[in-house]
N, C-alpha and C positions, 0 to 999 in steps of 0.2 A: 365271737372273734372270727375274723375272716381268715379262712385257711388258704394259704397261697396255692396249694395244690388244686383247689377248686376254681381258681381264677381262669377265665377264658383267655387263651393265648392271643387270639386275634384282638380281643379287647385291650390287652396289655400293649400290643403293637400300636394300636390306634392311640392309646394313652401316651406313649412315648412321642408320637407326633404332636399331640397337644402340649406336652412339656416343652418341646424344642421350639415349635413355631409360635405358639402364643407368648412364649417368653420374649421373642423378638418383635412381636406385634406392637408393643408400646413404643419401641424405638421408631418403627416405620410410621406410626401415627404421628409422633412428634415431628418427624421430618416433613410429613405431608401437610400439617396444619400450623406449624409455628409461623411466627411473623415473617412475612416476605415470601412464604412458600407459594402463595397464589391460590390456595384451596381453602374456602370457608369450611368450617368443621362439619356442619350438618349436610352441606352439599357434597362434600367429599365422601361422607358415609353413605349418602343416598346413591351416588354414582357407583360407588364400590359394590354395594349389595345388589343393585340392579344388574350390573355386569355378572356378578357371581350367580345370581338366581337364574339368569338366562342360560349360562353355561350348565348349571346343575339340572335344570328342567329339560333342556335339550338332550343332555347326557342320559337322563332317566328315560326319556322317550325313545332314544335310539336303542336302549337296552330293553325296550318293550315293558318297562315298569309302569304301573298305574300312576298317572299324574292327575287324573280328575278327582276332585274332592267332593265328599258328601257335605251336607250343611253343617253337621256336627264337627267334622274334621276341619272345615274352614274356620269355624269359631275357635277351635282349640289352637290352630296354627296362627290365626290372626292375633289372638290374645297373647300367646307365648312369643310370637314374633315381635310384637310391639314392646313387650317387657325386655326381651333380649337385645333387640337391635336399636330401638329408639331409647328406651330407658337405660339400657346397659351400655352398648357401644356408642350411641350418640352422645351421651353425657361424658364419656371418656374422651371422645374427640374434642368436645368443647372444652373440657378441663385442661387438656394438653396444649391448648393455645396459650395457657398462662403458666403451667408448672412443668417440671421436668418429667421425662418418661419414667425415670426410676421412682420418683415420688408417687406418680400416678399408679404404677404397678403395685407399690406397697400399700396404698390406700385401697385399691381394688382387692388386694389379698385378704381384706376383712370379709369377703363374701361368705365363707363358711360360717362365720360368726352370725351374720344375719340369717343364713339358711337355718342354723340350729334354732335360733329364736322363733323363726316362722314355723318350723316343723313342730316345735313344742306347742305353739298356739293352735295349729291345725289339728294336731293329734290330741289336744287337750290333756297334756301330761306335764308334770312339773319335773324339770331336770334335776339330777343329783347335784349335791353341793360341789363336787369336783367339776362338773360341767359348768355350773354357775361361775366357779372360780376361773375356769379357762376362758369363758366369755368375757368376764370383767377384765381379765388380763389383756385380751385383745382390744377392748375399748380403750384401755390405758395406753396401749401401743399406738392406737390411732391418734389419741390426744397428744402423745409425745411427737409423733410425726407432724401433726398439724400446728403445734405450738409456735414454731419459728415464723410461720406465715401469719397466724392469728395475732401474734405479738406485734408485727409490723403494722397491722391494721389497714392494709391495702384492700379496698372493697372488692376489686376485680379478682384478686388472688384468693380472697376468702370465699367468694362465690364459686371459684373453680374447685377449691377443696371440698365445699359442700356438694357440688355436682359429683365429684369423685367418690363421695361417701354414699350418695344415693344410687350411683351406677351399680355397685355390687349387690345392693339390696334388690334392685329391679332384676338383675341377672339371676340371682338366687331364686326369686319368685317365679320367673319364667322357666327355669330348669326344673324346679319342683313340680310345677303345674304340668309340664310336658311329661316328666317321668311317671307321674301318677295316672296318666291317660295314655294307654297303649294304642297306637294307631297302626293299621294294616297298610303302611306305606314304606317304600324303601327309604333309606337314610338320605339318598340323593334327592328324591322328590320332596321329602319332608324339609330338608335343609333349604332347597330352592324356594318352596312356598313360604317358609318362615321369613327368609330374607326379602322376598318380594313384598310380602304383606307388611313386614317391619319397615321396609324402604318407603312405603307410602306414608307412614307416620313421619319418617325423616324428612320427606319432601314437604309435608305440611308445615313442619317446624321451620324448615329453611325458608319457605315462602312467608310465613308469619314474621320471621326475623328480617326479612328482606335482604337476605344474603346476596352479595353480588355474584355475577357469573364468574366461574373459576378461570384463572389465568396461571396455571401451575408452571413452576420451574421444571427443568429436566429432572432434577433430583426428586422433586415432589411426585412427578409422574412415575419414576422408578419405584418409589415407596408405595404409591397407589397400586401399581401393578403387582407388587409383592403381596399387598393386603388382599387383592382380589383373588389371585391364584392360590397362594399358599395358606392365607388365613381364612378367607371366606369359603373357597371351594374345597380345598383339601382338609384343612384343620377343623373347620366347623362341622363338616360331615363326619370326621373322625370323632369329634366330641359327642355328636348324637349317637354314634355307634357305641361309644363307651358307656353312655347312659343306658343303653339297651343291654349290653353284655356284662357290665361290671356293677358291683354294689356301689351305691351312691357315695359312701365314705371313701372308697378307693378312687373313684373318679375325681372327687374334690381335692385329692392330694396335689393336683396341678396348681392349686391356689398358693402353695408355699414353695413350689419349684419355679413357677413363672417369674415371681418378683426377683428372685436371686439372679436369674438370667437377665432380666430387664435392667436391673441396677448395674450389673457388670457391663452390659453392652452400652448403656447410656454413658457410663464413665469412660469406656474404651473409645467409643466413636464420637460422642458429642462432648466429651470432657465435662460431663455433669458432676457436680461436687457431691461427695459422700461425707457427710458430717457426723459428729457424735450423736446428734439427734436422729439422723437417719439410721445409724447402726443400732441405737438403743430401741427406737420405735419398731424397726423391722424385726429385731430379736424377740420383742414382746409379742408381736403379731404372729410370727411363725411359731413361737412356743404355744400361743393360744390355740392356733389351728391344729397343731400336733396333739395338744391336750384334748381338744374336741373329738378328734378321730380316735384317740386312745380310749376315750370314755364311751364311744359308740360300739359297744360289744354286745 
């Protein structure tokens, strides 16, 4: 069991940033990529991470931190960057062109469920029955959240839900991979390189999809600016810091704080509906995530 007295205070401060900023990120993404915003999803993500990576790498250089990578470091950051930014963030951007920010956040909240499954496979261990029950409870919650869209049978909306289920799986894989490979780089340099390398993957997908050149509205530009400065530069760097300073199960608690903030902001600002399906599914997922962390002792 994690003793609160042993938790790094700086790590907890960075975790509070992850709680607050990433909870609002889903709203900003929705504003930037929804119909009429002028930002194609993968293009928006690419421009966002390129701007953020430039800021972070210049910042690291000005602080005289090492930014040159060895071949092994390049491979680790390229692989984790693709998983985090193309597979994780890119799919969320695309999914939010069709579904509400609140639903996107709740589906992404299943990330610790995928992470636990992957850790068990990698470590070749069978989870206890309580852990199995918690995981199954989470998948039930995902099913409840997805059912209203699946029932309507709209192909585009169903594909968006599928993308939002693969996004947390990819993000969990990238996080676990990075955490198990300690790099002698500052958090700024590591974050900058990850976003730069992940951004190349986003550009490739944008080109393959033949996304049009962006023509953002003023509102979309403001959302984009918020995503670059607060989410990519400040918050993602804080996330990498928490992975370094805090136990994994403590870091992953953001997964059930963020969706609560996201659903509230989506309802407050965009008037997104909160239905009985939403409340039931979110309760099951959050209970599942809490159960997973409680059983990781």
